[in-house]
Each structure stands twice: as structure tokens, then as C-alpha cells.
Short mmCIF file of the C-alpha atoms (twelve columns), coordinates in Angstrom:
data_MODEL
# 
_entry.id   MODEL 
# 
loop_
_atom_site.group_PDB 
_atom_site.id 
_atom_site.type_symbol 
_atom_site.label_atom_id 
_atom_site.label_alt_id 
_atom_site.label_comp_id 
_atom_site.label_asym_id 
_atom_site.label_seq_id 
_atom_site.Cartn_x 
_atom_site.Cartn_y 
_atom_site.Cartn_z 
_atom_site.pdbx_PDB_model_num 
ATOM 1   C CA . MET A 1   4.914   7.094   -22.293 1 
ATOM 2   C CA . ARG A 2   7.416   9.020   -20.166 1 
ATOM 3   C CA . VAL A 3   6.822   8.380   -16.465 1 
ATOM 4   C CA . LEU A 4   8.392   10.137  -13.487 1 
ATOM 5   C CA . VAL A 5   8.325   8.093   -10.273 1 
ATOM 6   C CA . VAL A 6   8.577   10.055  -7.022  1 
ATOM 7   C CA . GLY A 7   9.604   7.643   -4.295  1 
ATOM 8   C CA . ALA A 8   12.118  4.992   -5.332  1 
ATOM 9   C CA . GLY A 9   11.360  2.520   -2.562  1 
ATOM 10  C CA . ALA A 10  10.082  -0.994  -3.212  1 
ATOM 11  C CA . VAL A 11  6.739   -0.034  -4.758  1 
ATOM 12  C CA . GLY A 12  8.047   2.956   -6.710  1 
ATOM 13  C CA . SER A 13  11.001  0.994   -8.081  1 
ATOM 14  C CA . PHE A 14  8.727   -1.902  -9.007  1 
ATOM 15  C CA . LEU A 15  6.309   0.361   -10.885 1 
ATOM 16  C CA . GLY A 16  9.184   2.187   -12.544 1 
ATOM 17  C CA . TRP A 17  10.710  -1.132  -13.595 1 
ATOM 18  C CA . ALA A 18  7.359   -2.330  -14.997 1 
ATOM 19  C CA . VAL A 19  6.905   0.849   -17.065 1 
ATOM 20  C CA . ALA A 20  10.390  0.525   -18.552 1 
ATOM 21  C CA . ALA A 21  10.072  -3.240  -19.086 1 
ATOM 22  C CA . GLY A 22  6.760   -2.627  -20.852 1 
ATOM 23  C CA . GLY A 23  8.215   -0.175  -23.351 1 
ATOM 24  C CA . GLY A 24  7.910   3.165   -21.539 1 
ATOM 25  C CA . GLU A 25  10.542  5.572   -20.246 1 
ATOM 26  C CA . THR A 26  11.104  5.783   -16.505 1 
ATOM 27  C CA . THR A 27  12.836  8.430   -14.406 1 
ATOM 28  C CA . LEU A 28  13.190  7.667   -10.688 1 
ATOM 29  C CA . VAL A 29  13.536  10.431  -8.106  1 
ATOM 30  C CA . ARG A 30  15.869  8.814   -5.595  1 
ATOM 31  C CA . ARG A 31  16.960  10.386  -2.317  1 
ATOM 32  C CA . GLY A 32  20.708  10.717  -1.932  1 
ATOM 33  C CA . PHE A 33  21.459  10.418  -5.633  1 
ATOM 34  C CA . ASP A 34  24.440  12.655  -6.400  1 
ATOM 35  C CA . GLY A 35  24.977  12.036  -10.099 1 
ATOM 36  C CA . THR A 36  23.946  13.955  -13.192 1 
ATOM 37  C CA . PRO A 37  20.156  14.464  -13.435 1 
ATOM 38  C CA . GLY A 38  18.717  11.946  -15.878 1 
ATOM 39  C CA . ALA A 39  21.755  9.681   -15.560 1 
ATOM 40  C CA . PRO A 40  21.135  6.155   -16.856 1 
ATOM 41  C CA . LEU A 41  20.834  3.236   -14.446 1 
ATOM 42  C CA . SER A 42  20.256  -0.487  -14.830 1 
ATOM 43  C CA . LEU A 43  17.377  -1.383  -12.503 1 
ATOM 44  C CA . ARG A 44  17.366  -5.097  -11.675 1 
ATOM 45  C CA . LEU A 45  14.245  -7.011  -10.676 1 
ATOM 46  C CA . VAL A 46  14.210  -10.605 -9.443  1 
ATOM 47  C CA . ARG A 47  10.917  -12.306 -10.293 1 
ATOM 48  C CA . PRO A 48  9.146   -14.843 -8.029  1 
ATOM 49  C CA . ASP A 49  10.511  -17.686 -10.192 1 
ATOM 50  C CA . GLY A 50  14.070  -16.459 -9.676  1 
ATOM 51  C CA . THR A 51  14.610  -15.058 -13.156 1 
ATOM 52  C CA . GLU A 52  15.968  -11.535 -13.490 1 
ATOM 53  C CA . GLY A 53  14.801  -8.660  -15.644 1 
ATOM 54  C CA . PRO A 54  17.165  -5.685  -15.748 1 
ATOM 55  C CA . VAL A 55  15.911  -2.544  -17.505 1 
ATOM 56  C CA . GLY A 56  17.347  0.881   -18.212 1 
ATOM 57  C CA . VAL A 57  15.914  3.831   -16.285 1 
ATOM 58  C CA . ALA A 58  17.033  7.381   -15.554 1 
ATOM 59  C CA . VAL A 59  17.658  8.736   -12.049 1 
ATOM 60  C CA . ALA A 60  17.418  12.234  -10.583 1 
ATOM 61  C CA . ARG A 61  17.960  13.679  -7.112  1 
ATOM 62  C CA . SER A 62  14.792  15.796  -7.108  1 
ATOM 63  C CA . VAL A 63  11.617  16.504  -9.031  1 
ATOM 64  C CA . ALA A 64  13.080  19.834  -10.162 1 
ATOM 65  C CA . ASP A 65  16.158  18.115  -11.601 1 
ATOM 66  C CA . ALA A 66  14.004  15.520  -13.351 1 
ATOM 67  C CA . ALA A 67  11.696  18.210  -14.755 1 
ATOM 68  C CA . ASP A 68  14.691  20.064  -16.178 1 
ATOM 69  C CA . ALA A 69  15.859  16.871  -17.920 1 
ATOM 70  C CA . SER A 70  12.516  15.979  -19.558 1 
ATOM 71  C CA . SER A 71  8.767   16.565  -19.291 1 
ATOM 72  C CA . PRO A 72  6.839   13.464  -18.173 1 
ATOM 73  C CA . ASP A 73  3.444   12.307  -19.420 1 
ATOM 74  C CA . LEU A 74  2.570   10.927  -15.973 1 
ATOM 75  C CA . VAL A 75  3.883   11.245  -12.426 1 
ATOM 76  C CA . ILE A 76  3.591   8.249   -10.103 1 
ATOM 77  C CA . VAL A 77  3.791   9.218   -6.433  1 
ATOM 78  C CA . ALA A 78  4.868   6.132   -4.498  1 
ATOM 79  C CA . VAL A 79  5.960   7.605   -1.156  1 
ATOM 80  C CA . ARG A 80  4.417   6.640   2.177   1 
ATOM 81  C CA . GLN A 81  1.269   8.454   3.232   1 
ATOM 82  C CA . TYR A 82  3.119   10.537  5.822   1 
ATOM 83  C CA . ASP A 83  5.544   11.787  3.141   1 
ATOM 84  C CA . LEU A 84  2.830   12.593  0.603   1 
ATOM 85  C CA . PRO A 85  2.323   16.319  1.378   1 
ATOM 86  C CA . ALA A 86  6.037   17.038  0.905   1 
ATOM 87  C CA . ALA A 87  6.117   15.035  -2.329  1 
ATOM 88  C CA . LEU A 88  3.127   16.939  -3.687  1 
ATOM 89  C CA . GLU A 89  4.750   20.235  -2.749  1 
ATOM 90  C CA . SER A 90  7.820   19.272  -4.785  1 
ATOM 91  C CA . LEU A 91  5.559   18.587  -7.777  1 
ATOM 92  C CA . ALA A 92  4.456   22.226  -7.963  1 
ATOM 93  C CA . VAL A 93  7.002   22.597  -10.779 1 
ATOM 94  C CA . LEU A 94  4.848   20.193  -12.840 1 
ATOM 95  C CA . PRO A 95  1.365   21.594  -12.167 1 
ATOM 96  C CA . ASP A 96  -0.342  20.224  -15.274 1 
ATOM 97  C CA . VAL A 97  1.095   16.702  -15.451 1 
ATOM 98  C CA . PRO A 98  -1.383  13.894  -14.639 1 
ATOM 99  C CA . LEU A 99  -0.772  12.222  -11.299 1 
ATOM 100 C CA . LEU A 100 -1.120  8.655   -10.042 1 
ATOM 101 C CA . THR A 101 -1.257  7.965   -6.296  1 
ATOM 102 C CA . ALA A 102 -0.011  4.540   -5.154  1 
ATOM 103 C CA . GLN A 103 -0.304  4.732   -1.359  1 
ATOM 104 C CA . ASN A 104 -1.688  2.145   1.042   1 
ATOM 105 C CA . GLY A 105 -4.700  3.177   3.079   1 
ATOM 106 C CA . VAL A 106 -7.243  5.827   2.182   1 
ATOM 107 C CA . GLY A 107 -6.949  9.583   1.961   1 
ATOM 108 C CA . ALA A 108 -4.119  10.026  -0.539  1 
ATOM 109 C CA . GLU A 109 -6.416  11.050  -3.369  1 
ATOM 110 C CA . GLU A 110 -8.120  13.701  -1.231  1 
ATOM 111 C CA . VAL A 111 -4.733  15.120  -0.220  1 
ATOM 112 C CA . ALA A 112 -3.630  15.158  -3.860  1 
ATOM 113 C CA . MET A 113 -6.808  16.918  -5.015  1 
ATOM 114 C CA . ALA A 114 -6.399  19.570  -2.331  1 
ATOM 115 C CA . ALA A 115 -2.785  20.185  -3.356  1 
ATOM 116 C CA . ARG A 116 -3.588  20.133  -7.080  1 
ATOM 117 C CA . PRO A 117 -7.123  21.570  -7.527  1 
ATOM 118 C CA . ALA A 118 -7.089  20.849  -11.270 1 
ATOM 119 C CA . GLY A 119 -5.658  18.157  -13.474 1 
ATOM 120 C CA . THR A 120 -6.042  14.464  -14.096 1 
ATOM 121 C CA . LEU A 121 -5.724  12.094  -11.161 1 
ATOM 122 C CA . LEU A 122 -5.771  8.301   -11.036 1 
ATOM 123 C CA . ALA A 123 -5.159  5.815   -8.247  1 
ATOM 124 C CA . ALA A 124 -3.355  2.492   -7.956  1 
ATOM 125 C CA . SER A 125 -3.512  -0.326  -5.433  1 
ATOM 126 C CA . VAL A 126 -0.388  -2.489  -5.592  1 
ATOM 127 C CA . THR A 127 -0.799  -6.076  -4.409  1 
ATOM 128 C CA . ALA A 128 2.512   -7.413  -5.733  1 
ATOM 129 C CA . SER A 129 4.659   -8.221  -2.696  1 
ATOM 130 C CA . VAL A 130 7.999   -6.506  -3.314  1 
ATOM 131 C CA . GLU A 131 11.136  -5.595  -1.387  1 
ATOM 132 C CA . ARG A 132 13.938  -3.195  -2.306  1 
ATOM 133 C CA . GLU A 133 17.444  -4.499  -1.730  1 
ATOM 134 C CA . GLN A 134 20.367  -2.447  -0.425  1 
ATOM 135 C CA . ASP A 135 21.822  -2.164  -3.930  1 
ATOM 136 C CA . GLY A 136 18.586  -0.659  -5.275  1 
ATOM 137 C CA . SER A 137 17.364  -3.828  -7.002  1 
ATOM 138 C CA . VAL A 138 13.846  -5.118  -6.401  1 
ATOM 139 C CA . ARG A 139 12.779  -8.581  -5.320  1 
ATOM 140 C CA . TRP A 140 9.265   -9.581  -6.398  1 
ATOM 141 C CA . LEU A 141 8.224   -12.057 -3.702  1 
ATOM 142 C CA . ARG A 142 4.644   -12.894 -4.684  1 
ATOM 143 C CA . ARG A 143 3.032   -12.140 -7.996  1 
ATOM 144 C CA . GLY A 144 -0.051  -10.120 -7.117  1 
ATOM 145 C CA . GLY A 145 -0.239  -7.137  -9.424  1 
ATOM 146 C CA . VAL A 146 -1.688  -3.642  -9.779  1 
ATOM 147 C CA . ALA A 147 -5.246  -2.305  -9.770  1 
ATOM 148 C CA . LEU A 148 -6.004  1.046   -11.418 1 
ATOM 149 C CA . ALA A 149 -8.969  3.416   -11.246 1 
ATOM 150 C CA . PRO A 150 -9.748  6.974   -12.395 1 
ATOM 151 C CA . VAL A 151 -10.282 9.661   -9.772  1 
ATOM 152 C CA . ARG A 152 -10.605 12.938  -11.681 1 
ATOM 153 C CA . GLY A 153 -10.224 14.207  -15.224 1 
ATOM 154 C CA . GLU A 154 -9.499  12.402  -18.469 1 
ATOM 155 C CA . ALA A 155 -7.834  9.340   -17.016 1 
ATOM 156 C CA . ASP A 156 -9.115  6.583   -19.315 1 
ATOM 157 C CA . THR A 157 -6.447  6.962   -22.016 1 
ATOM 158 C CA . LEU A 158 -3.677  7.018   -19.408 1 
ATOM 159 C CA . ILE A 159 -5.069  3.950   -17.676 1 
ATOM 160 C CA . GLU A 160 -5.285  2.129   -20.992 1 
ATOM 161 C CA . GLY A 161 -1.674  2.982   -21.863 1 
ATOM 162 C CA . LEU A 162 -0.388  2.133   -18.402 1 
ATOM 163 C CA . THR A 163 -2.292  -1.164  -18.403 1 
ATOM 164 C CA . THR A 164 -0.752  -2.111  -21.745 1 
ATOM 165 C CA . MET A 165 2.786   -1.385  -20.529 1 
ATOM 166 C CA . LEU A 166 2.428   -3.182  -17.205 1 
ATOM 167 C CA . ARG A 167 0.932   -6.261  -18.833 1 
ATOM 168 C CA . ALA A 168 3.733   -6.283  -21.389 1 
ATOM 169 C CA . ALA A 169 6.122   -6.422  -18.416 1 
ATOM 170 C CA . GLY A 170 4.297   -9.482  -17.043 1 
ATOM 171 C CA . VAL A 171 2.346   -7.643  -14.336 1 
ATOM 172 C CA . ASP A 172 -1.275  -8.644  -13.708 1 
ATOM 173 C CA . VAL A 173 -3.478  -5.541  -14.001 1 
ATOM 174 C CA . VAL A 174 -7.166  -5.035  -13.267 1 
ATOM 175 C CA . THR A 175 -9.076  -1.783  -13.713 1 
ATOM 176 C CA . HIS A 176 -12.013 -0.491  -11.715 1 
ATOM 177 C CA . LYS A 177 -14.345 2.419   -12.290 1 
ATOM 178 C CA . ASP A 178 -14.789 3.220   -8.589  1 
ATOM 179 C CA . ALA A 179 -11.526 4.307   -6.992  1 
ATOM 180 C CA . ALA A 180 -13.081 4.435   -3.516  1 
ATOM 181 C CA . ALA A 181 -14.232 0.807   -3.682  1 
ATOM 182 C CA . MET A 182 -10.785 -0.204  -4.920  1 
ATOM 183 C CA . LYS A 183 -8.884  1.678   -2.218  1 
ATOM 184 C CA . TRP A 184 -11.150 0.523   0.616   1 
ATOM 185 C CA . SER A 185 -10.863 -3.058  -0.640  1 
ATOM 186 C CA . LYS A 186 -7.090  -2.718  -0.381  1 
ATOM 187 C CA . VAL A 187 -7.550  -1.486  3.198   1 
ATOM 188 C CA . VAL A 188 -9.368  -4.737  3.973   1 
ATOM 189 C CA . ALA A 189 -6.354  -6.659  2.683   1 
ATOM 190 C CA . ASN A 190 -3.852  -4.367  4.430   1 
ATOM 191 C CA . LEU A 191 -5.486  -4.765  7.845   1 
ATOM 192 C CA . VAL A 192 -4.943  -8.524  7.937   1 
ATOM 193 C CA . ALA A 193 -2.358  -9.341  10.646  1 
ATOM 194 C CA . ASN A 194 -0.756  -5.916  10.261  1 
ATOM 195 C CA . ALA A 195 -1.332  -3.800  13.372  1 
ATOM 196 C CA . THR A 196 -1.305  -6.895  15.589  1 
ATOM 197 C CA . SER A 197 1.952   -8.040  14.025  1 
ATOM 198 C CA . GLY A 198 3.448   -4.621  14.657  1 
ATOM 199 C CA . LEU A 199 2.413   -4.599  18.292  1 
ATOM 200 C CA . LEU A 200 3.378   -8.184  19.090  1 
ATOM 201 C CA . ASP A 201 6.443   -8.357  16.811  1 
ATOM 202 C CA . GLN A 202 5.150   -11.715 15.588  1 
ATOM 203 C CA . ASP A 203 4.545   -13.193 12.156  1 
ATOM 204 C CA . PRO A 204 0.958   -13.399 10.836  1 
ATOM 205 C CA . SER A 205 0.697   -17.177 11.068  1 
ATOM 206 C CA . SER A 206 1.410   -17.170 14.811  1 
ATOM 207 C CA . ILE A 207 -1.186  -14.440 15.314  1 
ATOM 208 C CA . TYR A 208 -3.850  -16.445 13.502  1 
ATOM 209 C CA . ALA A 209 -2.877  -19.538 15.516  1 
ATOM 210 C CA . ASP A 210 -3.987  -17.747 18.698  1 
ATOM 211 C CA . PRO A 211 -7.788  -18.009 19.152  1 
ATOM 212 C CA . GLY A 212 -8.043  -14.728 21.015  1 
ATOM 213 C CA . MET A 213 -5.998  -12.827 18.466  1 
ATOM 214 C CA . PHE A 214 -7.991  -14.372 15.635  1 
ATOM 215 C CA . GLU A 215 -11.166 -12.858 17.114  1 
ATOM 216 C CA . VAL A 216 -9.457  -9.447  17.153  1 
ATOM 217 C CA . GLU A 217 -8.442  -9.922  13.532  1 
ATOM 218 C CA . ARG A 218 -11.914 -10.936 12.454  1 
ATOM 219 C CA . ASP A 219 -13.578 -8.086  14.321  1 
ATOM 220 C CA . GLN A 220 -11.350 -5.427  12.746  1 
ATOM 221 C CA . LEU A 221 -12.279 -6.803  9.305   1 
ATOM 222 C CA . ARG A 222 -15.970 -6.833  10.179  1 
ATOM 223 C CA . GLU A 223 -15.683 -3.179  11.194  1 
ATOM 224 C CA . VAL A 224 -14.088 -2.026  7.933   1 
ATOM 225 C CA . LEU A 225 -16.660 -4.001  5.943   1 
ATOM 226 C CA . ALA A 226 -19.443 -2.316  7.938   1 
ATOM 227 C CA . VAL A 227 -17.927 1.077   7.101   1 
ATOM 228 C CA . MET A 228 -17.839 0.135   3.422   1 
ATOM 229 C CA . ARG A 229 -21.492 -0.904  3.500   1 
ATOM 230 C CA . ALA A 230 -22.418 2.391   5.147   1 
ATOM 231 C CA . ARG A 231 -20.593 4.214   2.348   1 
ATOM 232 C CA . GLY A 232 -22.350 2.159   -0.303  1 
ATOM 233 C CA . LEU A 233 -19.131 0.414   -1.358  1 
ATOM 234 C CA . ARG A 234 -18.800 -3.250  -2.271  1 
ATOM 235 C CA . PRO A 235 -15.507 -5.142  -1.911  1 
ATOM 236 C CA . VAL A 236 -13.785 -5.719  -5.259  1 
ATOM 237 C CA . SER A 237 -11.116 -8.230  -6.233  1 
ATOM 238 C CA . LEU A 238 -7.539  -7.069  -6.630  1 
ATOM 239 C CA . PRO A 239 -4.797  -9.013  -8.440  1 
ATOM 240 C CA . GLY A 240 -3.995  -12.059 -6.339  1 
ATOM 241 C CA . THR A 241 -6.213  -10.760 -3.529  1 
ATOM 242 C CA . PRO A 242 -9.840  -11.983 -3.571  1 
ATOM 243 C CA . VAL A 243 -11.197 -9.365  -1.166  1 
ATOM 244 C CA . PRO A 244 -14.871 -10.447 -1.625  1 
ATOM 245 C CA . LEU A 245 -13.843 -13.930 -0.443  1 
ATOM 246 C CA . LEU A 246 -12.066 -12.391 2.556   1 
ATOM 247 C CA . ALA A 247 -15.276 -10.544 3.342   1 
ATOM 248 C CA . PHE A 248 -17.319 -13.737 3.032   1 
ATOM 249 C CA . ALA A 249 -14.911 -15.610 5.312   1 
ATOM 250 C CA . THR A 250 -15.653 -13.184 8.161   1 
ATOM 251 C CA . THR A 251 -19.291 -14.374 8.121   1 
ATOM 252 C CA . LEU A 252 -18.411 -18.053 8.641   1 
ATOM 253 C CA . PRO A 253 -18.447 -19.823 12.010  1 
ATOM 254 C CA . ALA A 254 -15.257 -19.159 13.937  1 
ATOM 255 C CA . ALA A 255 -13.565 -22.496 13.210  1 
ATOM 256 C CA . LEU A 256 -14.181 -22.271 9.476   1 
ATOM 257 C CA . ALA A 257 -13.328 -18.570 9.329   1 
ATOM 258 C CA . ARG A 258 -10.061 -19.121 11.140  1 
ATOM 259 C CA . THR A 259 -9.060  -21.843 8.689   1 
ATOM 260 C CA . ALA A 260 -10.099 -19.867 5.610   1 
ATOM 261 C CA . LEU A 261 -8.487  -16.602 6.666   1 
ATOM 262 C CA . GLY A 262 -5.410  -18.441 7.922   1 
ATOM 263 C CA . LEU A 263 -4.846  -19.909 4.467   1 
ATOM 264 C CA . VAL A 264 -5.038  -16.445 2.929   1 
ATOM 265 C CA . VAL A 265 -2.646  -15.024 5.497   1 
ATOM 266 C CA . GLY A 266 -0.193  -17.853 4.890   1 
ATOM 267 C CA . SER A 267 0.112   -17.167 1.179   1 
ATOM 268 C CA . ALA A 268 -0.620  -13.456 0.801   1 
ATOM 269 C CA . ARG A 269 2.701   -11.806 1.689   1 
ATOM 270 C CA . GLY A 270 5.215   -14.110 0.017   1 
ATOM 271 C CA . GLY A 271 7.331   -14.229 3.179   1 
ATOM 272 C CA . LYS A 272 7.431   -10.440 3.574   1 
ATOM 273 C CA . ASP A 273 6.723   -8.991  7.011   1 
ATOM 274 C CA . PRO A 274 3.603   -6.816  7.391   1 
ATOM 275 C CA . SER A 275 4.451   -3.146  6.891   1 
ATOM 276 C CA . LEU A 276 3.478   -2.078  10.410  1 
ATOM 277 C CA . ARG A 277 5.701   -4.696  12.044  1 
ATOM 278 C CA . GLY A 278 8.837   -3.103  10.705  1 
ATOM 279 C CA . ALA A 279 7.584   0.443   11.215  1 
ATOM 280 C CA . VAL A 280 6.644   -0.089  14.862  1 
ATOM 281 C CA . GLN A 281 9.785   -1.993  15.784  1 
ATOM 282 C CA . LEU A 282 11.944  0.706   14.181  1 
ATOM 283 C CA . GLY A 283 10.141  3.386   16.158  1 
ATOM 284 C CA . GLY A 284 7.865   4.797   13.447  1 
ATOM 285 C CA . PRO A 285 6.495   6.697   11.691  1 
ATOM 286 C CA . THR A 286 3.684   4.343   10.685  1 
ATOM 287 C CA . GLU A 287 0.749   4.309   8.298   1 
ATOM 288 C CA . ALA A 288 -1.676  3.055   10.956  1 
ATOM 289 C CA . GLY A 289 -3.522  6.374   10.847  1 
ATOM 290 C CA . TRP A 290 -4.443  5.756   7.212   1 
ATOM 291 C CA . LEU A 291 -5.370  2.110   7.813   1 
ATOM 292 C CA . ASN A 292 -6.989  1.305   11.173  1 
ATOM 293 C CA . GLY A 293 -7.240  5.020   11.946  1 
ATOM 294 C CA . ALA A 294 -9.044  5.716   8.678   1 
ATOM 295 C CA . VAL A 295 -11.579 3.016   9.509   1 
ATOM 296 C CA . ALA A 296 -12.157 4.586   12.929  1 
ATOM 297 C CA . ARG A 297 -12.584 8.097   11.524  1 
ATOM 298 C CA . ALA A 298 -14.971 6.948   8.810   1 
ATOM 299 C CA . GLY A 299 -16.927 4.957   11.371  1 
ATOM 300 C CA . ALA A 300 -17.285 8.017   13.591  1 
ATOM 301 C CA . GLU A 301 -18.561 10.075  10.651  1 
ATOM 302 C CA . LEU A 302 -21.038 7.408   9.579   1 
ATOM 303 C CA . GLY A 303 -22.204 6.269   13.011  1 
ATOM 304 C CA . VAL A 304 -20.609 2.822   12.612  1 
ATOM 305 C CA . PRO A 305 -18.903 1.447   15.745  1 
ATOM 306 C CA . THR A 306 -15.215 0.671   15.141  1 
ATOM 307 C CA . PRO A 307 -13.747 0.079   18.619  1 
ATOM 308 C CA . VAL A 308 -11.139 -2.495  17.553  1 
ATOM 309 C CA . ASN A 309 -9.697  -0.391  14.736  1 
ATOM 310 C CA . ALA A 310 -9.703  2.733   16.910  1 
ATOM 311 C CA . ALA A 311 -7.860  0.937   19.704  1 
ATOM 312 C CA . LEU A 312 -5.338  -0.715  17.379  1 
ATOM 313 C CA . ALA A 313 -4.535  2.598   15.660  1 
ATOM 314 C CA . SER A 314 -3.907  4.240   19.021  1 
ATOM 315 C CA . LEU A 315 -1.826  1.369   20.400  1 
ATOM 316 C CA . VAL A 316 0.340   1.202   17.281  1 
ATOM 317 C CA . GLU A 317 1.182   4.889   17.546  1 
ATOM 318 C CA . GLN A 318 1.933   4.510   21.260  1 
ATOM 319 C CA . ALA A 319 4.242   1.547   20.674  1 
ATOM 320 C CA . ALA A 320 6.017   3.201   17.758  1 
ATOM 321 C CA . ALA A 321 6.753   6.262   19.906  1 
ATOM 322 C CA . ASP A 322 7.704   4.481   23.148  1 
ATOM 323 C CA . PRO A 323 10.336  1.687   23.387  1 
ATOM 324 C CA . GLU A 324 8.955   0.596   26.771  1 
ATOM 325 C CA . ARG A 325 5.470   0.267   25.307  1 
ATOM 326 C CA . ARG A 326 6.897   -1.809  22.442  1 
ATOM 327 C CA . ALA A 327 8.669   -4.081  24.884  1 
ATOM 328 C CA . TRP A 328 5.494   -4.437  26.963  1 
ATOM 329 C CA . PHE A 329 3.541   -5.925  24.067  1 
ATOM 330 C CA . ARG A 330 6.336   -7.832  22.297  1 
ATOM 331 C CA . HIS A 331 5.389   -11.535 22.073  1 
ATOM 332 C CA . ARG A 332 2.617   -11.015 24.664  1 
ATOM 333 C CA . PRO A 333 -0.825  -11.538 23.123  1 
ATOM 334 C CA . ASP A 334 -2.299  -11.660 26.621  1 
ATOM 335 C CA . ARG A 335 -1.251  -8.049  27.251  1 
ATOM 336 C CA . LEU A 336 -2.624  -6.895  23.921  1 
ATOM 337 C CA . LEU A 337 -5.921  -8.650  24.565  1 
ATOM 338 C CA . GLU A 338 -6.062  -6.935  27.961  1 
ATOM 339 C CA . ALA A 339 -5.388  -3.534  26.380  1 
ATOM 340 C CA . LEU A 340 -8.237  -4.218  23.942  1 
ATOM 341 C CA . GLY A 341 -10.588 -5.140  26.808  1 
ATOM 342 C CA . ARG A 342 -10.584 -8.825  25.879  1 
ATOM 343 C CA . ALA A 343 -8.645  -10.362 28.755  1 
# 
């Protein structure tokens, strides 16, 4: 299978590596690349156990250059949600090639279907904790894996082939029939100590050690689970991420819930900072609108109250845009609790 990966960040490089390591052919579209389109590159991945797995991939500066070099069987779009419209616009030169969306949050598949009214579409939720190094190599911090689901068209054969390749590369893969349940389950996992970490510039364990902040964390999870119930969606397990158990933990008495969720938080990220922490502290843009904001919008449509997610989404965007607002909240849970009406 020939796969074109648009977005050669941590997730895109990891997926591209896994395709190549599993016997496929990978071309990465990498910003700033100034070599010959389709030029060979050794992509190095460092596994959680410290072993390395270099593979050969091709690199291009743009989708147009990559399309001129070869015609892919599948395009993986691994850019951030806020860069997705531009990425889809660049893919107009490949109108009939099946597409896989690999964004955090919800809404990517709807954007892709609007941009590409016809054609096969599938979705991925990546739970492997990965970081891209300055030299372009990838560090796999915690195993996790990849979940796949069909969205539109004849996706089953592609999912079967992709599953075979990823597993051959040592990646844990699960498949689901309901893409919405899969993507919303990933939102549950993504919300954990993410917006609060971004606002406070603190690590997840310190957030869960604070009783007041733990209540905020638990309430935002309860809200997204209420939205899922209203949509008729049940939480599903993702590789290395037992989302149904996370959901169950929110129903326990506070002391037990704090212990159970704290254990998950301690092991889930493999030492990697939550995505919103870095985004907020760097001044944005952030994906909060597709995480907490998506919960708030869905709640408004369904008549489900989501005050914590709505407030967190708004505060994250404020802090990302305003250095003084960032400084106001940094390392001050008391100020965040006050802003959330929980002083």
C-alpha cells in the first residue's frame, strides 16, 4: 500500500513510520523540505524500550509535488484541527484517493466530508504517546496504539490492510464500526488534565493532587459522558486507554475516584506534557475548540448542561491570546477555581 502522509509532526511521522515498517510505502509531506520531490529519507523511531527502528520513506515539500512523484492508495491527514481546511484544500489534486483523518477532538470527519463530497473516508484515534525530535526522528514514549473506524464509502478493505501493516510494525490496533463512538471516546481521554494543565502550566499529577481541581476534572468528564449518552454513544476502549473504566471511575465516591483517575493520569502520557499546556504557554493556536468547546457545542444542541467545558474552552482561548491572562493563572489553582465559580 502506498500512503501519503500530510503533516509530518509527531503523529504523522509515527503513522508514516509504522506503514513503512509494516511493509508499505510512505511519502511524508514535510514543511520546509527543499530537496527533490520523493527523495529518500531514513526515518528513525525510538521505541519505549529504547530500541530503534529506522525505515526508509520518501519526502516531498507539498501534496502537488508528492502527487507528481507517485499516486497513493491512501492519504493520511495528520495536521492539527486548525490546519485541516488548508490541508484538505491542498488535496484537491487527489480528489479520488481515500482519506484517513487522524485529528484529536471531534469535527474533522465532517470538515473532510464537506471538502470532499464523495470518496472513501476513515478515521483514526492515536493513543500512542509520541514526540518528534528536532532532527525529525520520533520518540515513542508510551505504547498505546491506533484505533480505526470507517466513516464513508468502501473502507473495510483499507482498514484491513492498514491494520495488517501497523500490527506488523508492532503497533497495537483495534477497529470499531462506529467512528463517532470512537472519536468521542478519545475526547474523554484527551480532556483529562489538559485544559487545566494549559491554564495553570502545571503537570497532570499536581492538578489531580488538588481536591478542588480534581472536582473540576471529574465534572468536565461527567459532562462529556452525558453528551455521549444523549447522542446514543457508549464509551469504547482504545489501545492502552480503557475509556469505559474512566467513565466508571467518575461515578465512584470522590476519594475512590480521585485515586482511580489519578493512577490513569500518572501512566497515560508517558511523561509527555498535555497538548494544551504547550499550546497555551506558546501563545496558541489551540485545539480547545474541538475538545472542551466541542463538548459545549454538542451540549447546547442536545440540551445537556456543560458549564465546565464551556468555561474551560473560553479560558484556554483567552490565556493563549493574552500573556497577562496566562500569567494570572500560572500556578494559581485558586484563581482558576474562582474564574470557574468554585472559589
